[in-house]
C-alpha positions as CSV (number, residue, x, y, z in Angstrom):
1,M,0.0,0.0,-0.1
2,K,1.3,3.5,-0.9
3,P,2.1,5.8,2.0
4,K,0.1,9.0,2.2
5,L,1.9,12.4,2.2
6,L,0.7,14.4,5.0
7,L,3.1,17.3,5.0
8,F,6.0,18.5,2.7
9,I,7.2,21.8,4.1
10,L,9.8,23.9,2.6
11,C,11.6,26.1,5.2
12,D,15.0,27.6,6.1
13,D,15.8,25.5,9.0
14,I,14.4,22.8,11.3
15,R,15.4,22.8,14.9
16,F,15.3,19.8,17.3
17,E,14.1,20.5,20.8
18,E,13.8,18.7,24.1
19,G,10.7,16.3,24.4
20,N,10.8,15.2,20.7
21,K,9.8,18.6,19.3
22,K,10.6,20.0,16.1
23,T,10.7,23.9,15.2
24,L,10.4,24.7,11.4
25,I,12.1,28.1,10.9
26,G,11.1,30.3,7.9
27,I,8.5,28.4,6.4
28,Y,7.7,29.2,2.9
29,S,4.6,29.0,1.0
30,K,5.0,28.1,-2.8
31,A,7.8,31.0,-3.7
32,I,11.1,31.5,-2.3
33,Y,11.8,35.5,-2.9
34,V,15.5,36.2,-3.4
35,P,17.2,39.7,-3.8
36,I,19.6,38.8,-6.5
37,I,20.2,35.8,-9.1
38,P,22.2,33.7,-8.6
39,F,21.4,33.3,-4.8
40,T,23.1,31.1,-2.4
41,M,20.7,30.0,0.6
42,P,22.7,29.2,3.6
43,K,20.3,26.4,4.6
44,L,17.5,24.8,3.2
45,G,15.3,22.5,4.9
46,F,12.5,20.2,3.9
47,F,10.0,18.5,6.5
48,I,8.2,15.5,5.1
49,R,5.6,13.4,7.2
50,L,3.9,10.3,5.7
51,A,1.3,7.9,7.0
52,E,1.3,4.2,6.7
53,L,5.0,3.9,5.7
54,D,6.5,0.4,6.8
55,I,9.9,1.9,8.0
56,D,10.9,-1.7,8.8
57,R,11.5,-2.4,5.0
58,K,14.7,-1.4,3.4
59,Y,14.1,1.6,1.1
60,K,16.7,3.6,-0.8
61,L,16.1,7.4,-0.5
62,V,16.8,9.7,-3.2
63,F,16.1,13.4,-2.9
64,K,16.2,16.0,-6.1
65,I,15.6,19.6,-6.5
66,I,14.9,20.2,-10.1
67,N,14.7,23.3,-12.1
68,L,11.7,22.8,-14.6
69,N,12.9,25.6,-16.7
70,E,16.4,24.5,-17.2
71,K,16.0,20.7,-17.0
72,E,19.0,20.5,-14.8
73,N,19.5,19.0,-11.2
74,T,20.1,21.7,-8.8
75,L,20.7,19.0,-6.1
76,E,20.5,15.3,-6.1
77,I,21.3,13.5,-3.0
78,E,21.1,9.6,-2.9
79,E,20.6,7.8,0.5
80,P,20.7,11.2,2.4
81,K,21.9,10.7,6.1
82,A,18.4,11.4,7.2
83,K,16.3,8.6,8.1
84,F,12.6,8.3,8.8
85,H,11.8,8.5,12.4
86,K,8.8,6.8,13.6
87,G,6.1,9.0,15.3
88,G,3.0,8.0,17.1
89,N,-0.4,7.1,15.1
90,D,1.5,5.3,12.5
91,L,3.2,8.7,11.2
92,S,6.8,8.9,10.0
93,D,8.9,12.0,9.6
94,L,12.0,12.8,7.6
95,N,13.9,16.0,8.3
96,L,16.3,17.0,5.4
97,L,18.7,19.9,5.7
98,F,20.9,21.1,2.8
99,S,23.6,23.6,3.1
100,P,24.4,25.7,1.1
101,V,21.9,25.7,-2.1
102,I,22.4,27.6,-4.9
103,F,19.6,28.9,-7.2
104,E,21.3,29.7,-10.3
105,N,17.8,30.9,-12.2
106,E,14.3,32.2,-11.3
107,G,11.6,29.7,-12.1
108,D,9.7,27.0,-11.2
109,Y,11.3,23.8,-9.4
110,K,10.3,20.5,-7.9
111,A,11.3,18.8,-4.7
112,I,11.0,15.0,-5.3
113,L,11.5,12.2,-2.8
114,E,11.8,8.9,-4.2
115,L,11.7,5.8,-2.3
116,T,12.7,2.6,-3.9
117,G,12.7,-1.2,-2.6
118,E,10.3,-4.0,-3.0
119,E,7.7,-1.0,-3.9
120,S,8.5,2.2,-5.1
121,F,7.1,5.6,-4.3
122,S,7.5,9.3,-5.1
123,F,6.3,12.5,-3.5
124,V,6.5,16.0,-5.1
125,Y,6.6,19.5,-3.9
126,D,6.3,22.4,-6.4
127,F,7.7,25.7,-5.6
128,S,9.1,28.9,-7.4
129,V,12.3,30.9,-7.0
130,V,11.3,34.6,-7.9
131,L,13.5,37.6,-8.1
132,Q,12.2,40.2,-5.3
133,P,11.1,43.5,-6.8
134,K,13.4,46.4,-6.1
135,K,11.8,49.0,-3.6
136,Q,11.5,52.6,-5.0
């Protein structure tokens, strides 16, 4: 059975607190506004929560950020060091932090999480990088 994607959140940072808490810093909606292109983000985080994922199975994780306008991979990480953590109520969380991330162009991007094993699944988050208008 395919796991259900509950959350795919793009943010500046993920902090881990006492008591099994996570704090997501600088949550983006669907656009990252940047002052210049190219732009280097010191950190970029993705918080992903799935329901009904059998974390006891062996999955190969691949995470990609693809610029749709240029058809080039900005970032591709095979088997990131981060692993799914079992939460309560059959929930599994994945916290991914990348540093630095360079956006060479404005445009539309896709963040893709691929899990391959006995069964394969992929989950996609669409976002844009937009040059911030200059203030007059």
